[in-house]
N, C-alpha and C positions, 0 to 999 in steps of 0.2 A: 835797083832798078828805083827811079824818079818818082819825086811824086808831086803834085801842083799846091798845096795848103795858102789860097791867099787870105790876107785877113779883108773886113769891113771895119773899117772904123765909123765906130760914133758918135754924132755930138746934138747936145741940143739947136733946133733950127732959130737962127737968125728970126725971119720971116713971122714963126709962130714956135714959142719958147716953150710948148709943149708937146712937141712933136722934136719925136728926133732923125734925125736923116743920116745919110753917108755925104763923107765927106774924105776929101785929100786933102792934104797936107804936104808943106813944104818945109822942111827943119823944124817939123811942128808948130810954126809959130801962123806962116798963111793956111788960113783955112777956106778949102773952095766947097762948099757943095753941091755932090754931084746927084741927090737922088734917094730913092728909098730901100731899107736896105732885101724886105724880103725878096720886091722884085730883081732888087741885083742879087742874091741867091738864087735865086731861078735860075736866072742868067748862067752863072756861074754852074751849075747843075746841069743845062743844056750842051754843056761845052769841058763836063766829065772831068771839074777838079774832083781830086782825091777827096778834099774836108774844106769847111771854111771856120776862120777865127771871128768872131765878132766879140770888138772891146769900144764899151763905151771911158771914150777919152775924158766924159765931165762928171764920170760918176764919185772921185774924188774929191772933187771942186766941188761938187752940191752935197757932198754928202748923203746919199740917195744907194737905196738896192738895182740890183739889173733892173731893163724895163724887159719884166717878163713874157710881158703882150709879142715884144716882139720874136722873145726867143718862144711862142707857143705858134706865131702866127708864122715861124721860118721852119718850124720841127713839121707842123701838117701841110707844106707847101715843097718841102726838098726832102729826098729820100738818102741825106747821105751824111757821115759825121758831121758835126762842127763843136766848137770849143766856145766857151764863152768866159768875156775878164771884164772886168771891170763892175765898183760897188759888192762884189762880195765881201761881207763885215761877218757872216755865220753859218752854223753849222747848215740852221735854218734855210738861209738864200741857198745854202749848196747842196740843199735837199730839193729845193723849190724850181730850178734850174733843168737837177736833172727828170725831175717828174714834168716837166713844160718842154722835153725834145731834147736839152743839150747831154750831148756824149761825154764832154770833158770841160772842167771849171778849171 
């Protein structure tokens, strides 16, 4: 059986660097901001996808931890397994992601 598992790419917004937005990339160079990650996750849930993957593309560049608020907000709004990647640097980050709703890290 085939599974549908979309990935949601996250970066800092060019309009508000303190906010993370959903982006689409072309060859990882050209970045187009396309929306808010939690609302897109809700759309995917309504389309009955099997799982989601959240990837923070800027985590290593800015040496930051994962955005726990987005993960917590997503886990309150969607009811499907999701994976989180980017910025996981310690066992504590791993544990916090699982405690905030991620199923895989």
